[in-house]
C-alpha positions in Angstrom: 74.4 81.6 157.1 71.2 80.9 159.1 71.2 79.1 162.5 69.6 75.6 162.3 68.5 73.0 164.8 70.6 69.8 164.9 70.0 66.1 165.8 69.5 64.6 169.2 71.3 61.3 168.6 72.7 58.9 165.9 69.3 57.3 165.2 67.8 60.7 164.3 70.8 61.6 162.2 70.8 58.4 160.3 67.1 58.6 159.7 67.4 62.0 158.2 70.2 61.1 156.0 68.5 58.0 154.6 65.2 59.7 153.8 64.8 59.5 150.1 63.6 62.5 148.0 60.2 62.1 146.3 62.0 61.9 143.0 64.1 59.0 144.3 60.9 57.2 145.6 59.4 57.4 142.1 62.4 56.4 140.2 63.5 53.5 142.4 59.9 52.2 142.9 59.9 51.8 139.1 63.2 49.9 139.1 63.1 46.3 138.1 64.9 43.7 140.0 66.7 43.3 143.4 69.3 45.5 144.9 72.8 44.7 146.1 75.3 47.0 147.8 78.9 45.8 147.8 81.2 47.3 150.4 78.3 48.5 152.4 80.1 48.9 155.8 81.9 52.1 155.0 81.0 55.8 155.8 78.3 56.2 153.2 77.2 52.5 152.7 74.7 52.3 155.6 73.1 55.5 154.6 72.7 54.4 151.0 71.4 50.9 151.9 68.6 52.4 154.1 67.7 54.9 151.5 67.5 52.2 148.9 65.3 50.1 151.1 62.8 52.9 151.8 62.7 54.2 148.3 62.5 50.8 146.5 59.6 49.7 148.6 59.0 45.9 148.5 62.4 45.2 146.8 65.0 43.0 148.4 68.1 45.0 149.5 71.2 43.1 150.4 74.4 44.6 151.9 77.8 42.9 151.5 80.8 43.9 153.7 83.4 42.3 156.0 81.3 44.0 158.7 84.0 44.7 161.3 81.4 46.8 163.0 78.8 44.4 164.3 76.5 47.2 165.5 76.4 48.6 162.0 75.4 45.2 160.7 72.6 44.9 163.3 71.2 48.4 162.5 71.0 47.4 158.8 69.2 44.2 159.6 66.8 46.0 161.8 66.0 48.2 158.8 65.0 45.1 156.8 68.2 44.8 154.8 69.8 41.4 154.3 73.5 41.4 155.3 76.2 39.1 153.9 79.7 39.0 155.5 82.2 38.4 152.8 85.8 39.4 151.9 85.4 40.6 148.3 89.2 40.1 147.7 88.6 36.4 148.0 87.5 34.9 144.6 85.7 32.1 146.3 83.4 34.6 148.1 81.5 35.4 144.9 79.6 32.1 144.7 78.0 32.9 148.0 76.7 36.4 146.9 73.0 36.9 146.1 72.3 37.8 142.6 70.9 41.2 141.8 69.9 43.2 138.7 71.0 46.5 140.3 74.5 46.7 142.0 76.0 49.6 143.9 79.8 49.1 144.2 81.4 50.9 147.2 84.4 48.9 148.1 87.8 50.6 148.1 90.8 51.8 150.0 92.1 55.3 150.7 93.4 55.8 154.1 96.6 53.9 154.7 97.1 53.7 150.9 100.6 55.2 151.3 101.5 52.6 153.9 100.4 49.5 151.9 100.5 50.2 148.2 100.0 46.6 147.1 96.8 46.3 149.1 95.6 49.7 147.8 96.0 48.4 144.2 94.4 45.1 145.1 91.3 46.8 146.6 91.0 49.4 144.0 91.8 47.5 140.8 91.9 43.7 141.3 88.7 43.6 143.4 86.7 45.6 140.8 87.8 43.2 138.2 86.3 40.3 140.2 83.1 42.3 140.6 82.7 43.3 137.0 83.4 39.8 135.8 80.8 38.3 138.3 78.0 40.8 137.4 78.1 41.1 133.6 74.3 41.4 133.3 73.6 43.8 136.1 73.3 47.6 136.2 76.3 48.9 138.1 76.8 52.2 140.0 80.5 52.4 140.8 81.9 54.7 143.5 85.0 56.6 142.5 86.5 59.9 143.5 87.3 63.4 142.3 90.9 62.6 143.2 91.4 61.4 139.7 91.1 64.9 138.4 93.9 67.5 138.0 93.9 70.5 140.3 91.9 73.4 138.8 91.5 77.1 139.5 88.6 77.9 141.8 87.5 80.4 139.1 86.8 77.6 136.6 84.1 75.8 138.6 86.1 72.7 138.8 86.8 69.6 136.7 83.9 68.4 134.5 83.1 64.8 133.6 85.0 65.2 130.3 88.1 66.6 131.9 91.1 64.3 131.3 92.2 62.6 134.5 95.6 63.4 135.9 95.7 61.3 139.2 98.4 62.4 141.7 99.8 59.6 143.9 99.2 55.9 144.0 95.7 56.1 145.6 94.3 58.4 142.9 96.2 56.3 140.2 94.6 53.1 141.5 91.2 54.8 141.5 91.6 55.6 137.9 92.6 51.9 137.5 89.3 51.0 139.1 87.4 53.1 136.6 89.3 51.7 133.6 88.5 48.2 134.7 84.7 48.9 134.9 85.0 50.7 131.5 86.7 47.7 130.0 84.1 45.2 131.3 81.3 47.5 130.4 82.4 47.6 126.8 83.3 43.8 126.6 80.1 42.6 128.2 77.8 45.5 127.4 77.2 46.0 131.1 75.5 49.2 132.0 77.8 51.2 134.2 77.8 54.7 135.8 80.9 55.9 137.6 80.4 58.4 140.5 83.2 60.9 141.2 82.4 62.2 144.6 83.7 65.4 146.3 83.2 65.6 149.4 80.3 64.0 151.5 79.8 65.5 154.9 77.8 64.4 158.0 77.9 65.0 161.7 80.4 62.3 162.5 82.8 62.7 159.6 83.9 65.2 156.9 85.7 68.4 156.2 83.4 70.5 158.4 84.0 68.0 161.3 87.8 68.4 160.8 87.6 72.2 160.7 85.3 72.4 163.8 87.6 70.1 165.8 90.7 72.2 164.9 89.0 75.4 165.8 87.7 74.1 169.1 91.2 72.9 170.0 92.7 76.3 169.1 94.8 74.8 166.3 95.5 76.7 163.1 93.6 75.9 159.9 95.8 75.0 157.0 94.9 77.0 153.9 97.1 75.2 151.3 94.0 73.5 149.9 92.0 76.7 150.0 88.8 75.6 148.3 86.6 72.5 148.4 83.2 71.1 147.3 80.9 70.0 150.1 77.6 68.0 150.0 75.5 66.7 152.8 75.8 62.9 152.9 72.0 62.4 152.6 71.9 64.4 149.4 74.9 62.5 148.0 73.3 59.2 148.8 70.1 60.4 147.1 71.9 61.3 143.9 73.9 58.2 143.9 70.8 56.0 144.3 69.1 57.8 141.4 72.2 57.5 139.3 71.3 53.9 138.5 69.1 55.3 135.7 72.2 56.7 134.0 74.1 53.3 133.7 74.9 52.5 130.2 77.5 50.9 127.9 80.0 52.4 127.3 80.3 53.5 130.9 79.1 56.9 131.9 80.5 59.4 134.5 78.8 61.7 137.0 80.4 64.2 139.4 78.4 64.3 142.7 79.4 67.4 144.7 77.9 70.5 146.2 76.8 73.4 143.9 79.4 75.9 145.1 83.1 76.2 145.3 83.6 76.8 149.1 86.5 79.0 150.5 88.1 77.1 153.4 89.0 80.5 155.0 85.4 81.7 154.9 84.0 78.4 156.1 86.4 78.3 159.0 85.4 81.9 160.0 81.8 80.9 160.0 82.5 77.9 162.1 84.4 80.1 164.5 81.5 82.6 164.7 79.1 79.8 165.5 81.4 78.5 168.2 82.4 81.9 169.5 86.1 81.1 168.9 88.9 83.0 167.2 90.2 81.2 164.2 93.9 80.9 163.5 95.3 80.2 160.0 98.5 79.0 158.6 99.8 79.2 155.0 98.0 80.8 152.1 95.6 79.5 149.5 97.3 77.8 146.5 96.2 78.9 143.0 94.6 75.5 142.4 92.5 73.0 144.3 90.9 69.6 143.9 87.4 70.6 142.6 84.6 69.1 140.6 81.9 70.8 138.5 78.6 69.3 139.6 76.4 71.1 137.1 75.4 68.0 135.2 74.3 66.2 138.4 72.2 69.3 139.5 70.6 69.6 136.1 69.6 65.9 136.2 68.5 65.6 139.8 67.9 69.2 141.1 69.6 71.1 143.9 70.5 69.5 147.2 67.9 69.5 149.9 70.5 70.6 152.5 72.5 73.7 151.8 75.9 74.7 153.1 74.5 76.8 155.9 72.2 74.1 157.1 74.7 71.3 157.2 77.3 73.5 158.7 74.9 74.3 161.6 74.1 70.6 162.1 77.7 69.5 162.2 79.1 72.3 164.4 76.3 71.7 166.9 77.0 68.0 167.0 80.8 68.3 167.3 80.6 71.1 169.9 78.2 69.0 172.0 80.9 66.3 172.2 78.8 63.7 170.4 80.2 60.5 168.7 82.6 61.0 165.8 84.1 58.4 163.5 87.6 59.6 164.3 88.7 59.5 160.6 90.3 62.8 159.4 89.5 63.4 155.7 93.1 64.7 155.0 91.5 67.0 152.5 94.6 69.4 152.8 96.9 66.8 151.1 98.3 68.1 147.9 100.8 65.4 147.1 98.4 62.5 146.7 99.8 60.6 149.7 97.0 59.5 152.1 
């Protein structure tokens, strides 16, 4: 892995992640109609909103969220994005939403799912039904997760889009429920839909590399029971997800968005330790299977990511080691029982 320069502050980080590729600029400039991002206040939402605004020059981009973080809302508005505060679980909220021909759906619940199963199912199944019923004539890009897949051997390259789902635990089961709801409405209303199964987006404030770096800095052992992962820089994930609007169809389509390689957690931790000048301690051994997704279709359609594993590892390790701002949300990627 090569050493790379990092980012000086959040503004520089966010500007880099939201910079669209030339292909995204061409494709989104040709897109007809306005753009709406639902559930835009999460980890990836602001990046995607800014990228869409830049790439789809001259188009209206609106972002909907409860916007608990007022600063995030202000930054979006400063970027020329219209913001709408709404609780998408409330059916009466939909009458106030702007109409749009192109909708990216990002709302959902993962962390805390094991503590409030009814809310998890409401967020991940009931809310999608409200959205799908309200936007029958729009093109929809729907966020899902690779957690719907069964564990696979690292030697196989991961689950493909046609791999039969075997969700483990109520979070993953409810995510499959979300997918089935959008599939149902896509078929019933002929709504063009593409469902994105993401594994795992990383940036300097959040992600698996952040989790590992913090453990190594603290001298804590790295758990190897989930011994292999997929990693992709958040800017590349957002670029692929923006471009995926062109894949929306009825019946609904699926696309894995993940990095090109199966990454060994042991080797990644050792590389992070080398960069930090820290000895790495491990506990446990790699299981024979892991939660992995095969991203070959995405890469064939959209090309390789602009940021490779070495580059994003350098950015993230430098950021965390410098004590800069983190979101404080562990990924819990080591979980093998489906309880988040």
